[in-house]
C-alpha positions in Angstrom: 21.4 -60.6 118.7 22.1 -62.0 115.1 25.0 -60.5 113.2 23.0 -57.9 111.2 21.2 -56.6 114.3 24.5 -56.3 116.2 25.9 -54.4 113.3 23.2 -51.8 112.9 22.8 -51.3 116.7 26.6 -50.8 117.0 26.7 -48.4 114.1 23.8 -46.5 115.6 25.6 -46.2 118.9 28.7 -44.9 117.1 26.4 -42.4 115.5 25.1 -41.3 118.9 28.7 -40.7 120.1 29.7 -38.8 116.9 26.6 -36.6 116.8 26.8 -35.8 120.5 30.4 -34.7 120.2 29.5 -32.6 117.1 26.6 -30.9 118.8 28.6 -30.2 122.0 31.3 -28.5 119.8 28.7 -26.6 117.7 29.7 -28.6 114.6 26.1 -28.8 113.3 27.1 -29.5 109.7 29.2 -32.5 110.8 26.3 -33.8 112.9 23.9 -33.6 110.0 26.5 -35.2 107.6 26.9 -38.2 110.0 23.2 -38.6 110.3 22.7 -38.5 106.5 25.5 -41.1 106.1 24.0 -43.5 108.7 20.4 -43.2 107.6 21.1 -43.5 103.9 24.1 -45.9 103.8 23.8 -48.1 106.9 20.1 -48.2 107.7 18.3 -47.8 104.4 20.8 -49.4 102.0 21.8 -52.3 104.2 19.8 -53.1 107.3 16.3 -52.3 106.0 17.0 -54.6 103.0 18.6 -57.2 105.3 15.6 -57.2 107.7 13.3 -58.3 104.8 14.8 -61.8 105.2 13.7 -61.8 108.9 10.0 -61.1 108.5 9.0 -64.6 107.8 11.1 -66.5 110.3 11.8 -66.7 114.1 13.9 -63.5 114.0 10.9 -61.3 112.9 10.2 -59.9 116.4 13.9 -59.2 116.9 14.2 -57.3 113.6 11.1 -55.2 114.4 12.3 -54.3 117.8 15.8 -53.3 116.4 14.2 -51.3 113.6 12.1 -49.4 116.2 15.0 -48.9 118.5 17.4 -47.6 115.8 14.7 -45.4 114.2 13.8 -44.0 117.6 17.4 -43.0 118.4 17.9 -41.6 114.9 14.8 -39.4 115.2 16.0 -38.0 118.6 19.4 -37.2 117.1 17.8 -35.6 114.1 15.2 -33.6 116.1 17.2 -30.4 116.6 17.7 -30.1 112.9 14.2 -31.2 111.8 11.8 -30.7 114.7 8.4 -30.9 113.1 9.0 -33.9 110.8 10.8 -35.9 113.5 7.9 -35.1 116.0 5.3 -36.4 113.5 7.3 -39.6 112.7 8.1 -40.2 116.4 4.4 -40.1 117.3 3.9 -43.0 114.9 6.3 -45.2 116.9 5.6 -47.0 120.2 6.8 -44.4 122.7 6.6 -43.1 126.2 5.8 -39.5 126.8 3.8 -36.8 125.0 6.5 -35.4 122.8 10.0 -36.3 121.4 11.3 -32.9 122.6 10.6 -34.0 126.2 12.6 -37.3 125.9 16.2 -37.7 127.1 19.0 -37.3 124.6 20.3 -40.8 123.6 23.6 -40.3 125.4 23.3 -38.7 128.8 25.1 -38.8 132.2 28.2 -40.3 130.4 26.4 -43.5 129.9 28.3 -46.0 127.6 26.4 -47.5 124.7 27.5 -51.0 123.6 29.5 -51.2 120.4 30.5 -54.6 119.0 33.5 -53.9 116.7 33.9 -57.6 115.7 30.3 -57.7 114.4 30.9 -54.5 112.4 34.0 -56.0 110.8 32.2 -59.3 110.0 29.2 -57.6 108.5 31.5 -55.4 106.4 32.9 -58.6 105.0 29.4 -59.7 104.1 28.9 -56.3 102.4 32.2 -56.8 100.4 30.9 -60.2 99.3 27.6 -58.7 98.1 29.4 -55.8 96.3 31.9 -58.2 94.6 29.0 -60.3 93.2 27.0 -57.2 92.2 30.1 -55.8 90.3 30.6 -59.1 88.5 27.0 -59.2 87.5 27.3 -55.7 86.0 30.6 -56.5 84.3 29.2 -59.5 82.6 25.8 -57.8 81.8 23.8 -60.4 83.8 20.1 -59.6 83.5 18.8 -57.8 86.6 16.3 -60.5 87.6 18.4 -63.5 86.9 19.5 -65.6 89.8 23.0 -67.0 89.6 25.1 -69.7 91.3 28.0 -69.0 93.6 30.6 -70.7 95.8 31.9 -68.7 98.8 35.1 -70.1 100.5 36.2 -68.8 103.8 39.3 -69.8 105.8 38.5 -68.4 109.3 36.0 -70.6 111.2 34.3 -67.8 113.2 33.8 -65.6 110.0 32.5 -68.7 108.2 29.9 -69.4 110.9 28.8 -65.8 111.0 28.5 -65.4 107.2 26.7 -68.8 107.0 24.1 -67.6 109.5 23.3 -64.6 107.2 23.2 -66.7 104.0 19.7 -65.5 103.3 20.9 -61.9 103.2 23.6 -62.7 100.6 21.0 -64.5 98.5 18.6 -61.6 98.6 21.0 -58.8 98.0 23.2 -60.5 95.4 20.3 -62.2 93.6 21.7 -65.7 94.0 20.1 -69.1 93.3 19.5 -70.5 96.7 19.8 -74.1 95.5 23.1 -73.3 93.9 24.9 -71.3 96.7 27.6 -73.1 98.6 29.4 -71.5 101.6 32.5 -73.6 102.5 35.0 -73.5 105.3 38.1 -74.4 103.4 41.7 -73.4 102.6 42.1 -76.0 99.8 42.8 -75.0 96.3 39.7 -74.6 94.2 39.4 -75.4 90.5 38.9 -72.0 88.9 38.3 -73.5 85.4 35.2 -71.9 83.9 34.7 -69.8 87.0 35.0 -66.1 87.7 37.3 -65.8 90.7 36.5 -62.9 93.0 39.0 -62.1 95.8 36.9 -60.4 98.5 39.4 -60.3 101.3 42.3 -62.2 102.8 41.0 -65.7 103.1 37.6 -65.0 101.5 37.0 -65.9 97.8 33.9 -66.1 95.7 33.6 -68.3 92.5 30.9 -67.7 89.9 30.4 -70.2 87.1 30.9 -68.5 83.8 28.1 -70.6 82.2 25.7 -69.1 84.7 26.8 -65.5 83.9 27.0 -65.4 80.2 24.6 -66.4 77.4 27.3 -67.3 74.9 25.2 -66.7 71.8 23.9 -63.4 73.1 27.4 -62.2 74.1 28.8 -63.1 70.7 26.1 -61.1 69.0 26.8 -58.1 71.3 30.5 -58.3 70.6 29.9 -58.5 66.9 27.7 -55.4 66.9 30.2 -53.6 69.0 33.0 -54.6 66.6 31.1 -53.3 63.6 30.4 -50.0 65.3 34.0 -49.5 66.3 35.3 -50.2 62.8 32.8 -47.7 61.4 33.9 -45.1 63.9 37.6 -45.7 63.2 37.0 -45.4 59.4 35.2 -42.1 59.9 38.0 -40.7 62.1 40.8 -41.9 59.8 39.0 -40.2 56.8 38.9 -37.0 58.8 42.6 -37.1 59.5 43.6 -37.7 55.9 41.3 -34.9 54.7 43.5 -31.8 54.0 40.4 -29.6 54.5 40.3 -30.7 58.1 44.0 -31.0 59.0 44.9 -27.6 57.5 41.9 -25.6 58.8 41.0 -27.2 62.1 42.6 -25.9 65.3 45.6 -28.0 66.5 43.9 -29.0 69.7 40.9 -30.4 67.7 43.2 -32.5 65.5 44.9 -33.9 68.6 41.5 -34.7 70.1 40.5 -36.6 66.9 43.9 -38.5 67.0 43.4 -39.4 70.6 39.8 -40.5 69.9 41.0 -42.7 67.1 43.7 -44.3 69.3 41.1 -45.1 72.0 38.7 -46.6 69.4 41.5 -48.9 68.1 42.4 -50.0 71.6 38.7 -50.8 72.3 38.6 -52.8 69.0 41.6 -54.8 70.0 39.9 -55.7 73.3 36.7 -56.7 71.5 38.5 -58.8 68.9 40.6 -60.6 71.6 37.5 -61.4 73.7 
């Protein structure tokens, strides 16, 4: 199986183990919490989105089978807590038998479900790469629909090959320009001039060209407006603090609050002016 499929199947098998233990020890709240985390974070947030890159290539049939397999196991685990909804959804899947309640529990007779820990670790690196780029986009106010360039440099050969094989997922989830994405196997020094350097993990770095992130004229206008607003706010606060009517009559905690607010505004102004 490709990396993403190995990841979600392994995470699903871990879920089966966790929920089984929780149910056997009557920890129903813990069982539901783990199901919620898996369905929301691992399946919906990551694999369903990643699988969209499969649907138009040779991995489409694999992705569909994995989606059905994982969803089937998830519904069986969720069935004791939500019997009617899970029955209805299970009937929509390819299945054997008349009812989900008559199927075997995903883990029975001490059977061992395969878990590939290395695939989980590698996919988590991919997640970290995507998160780092998303955070940089937010920090530099990059427009939501704008595709940007990126260079990803990886030292470990196996990690490099795995990440390279999932290049399309990084492009989709990070909103990168496919023609300007480079994934390199290299430990050489990289010229960081005019690049935002993101340290993802030990031996994994991402470089984003500043020219691709920032519209200089637009950014200068934004900073100018922010500077004008901060100066206006500072003047208002200073006038309040020199007003005897405020200082003499206001509660001490309110005066301190205004003083702290003034200090924060001045620090923000210094940052804007030094940008």
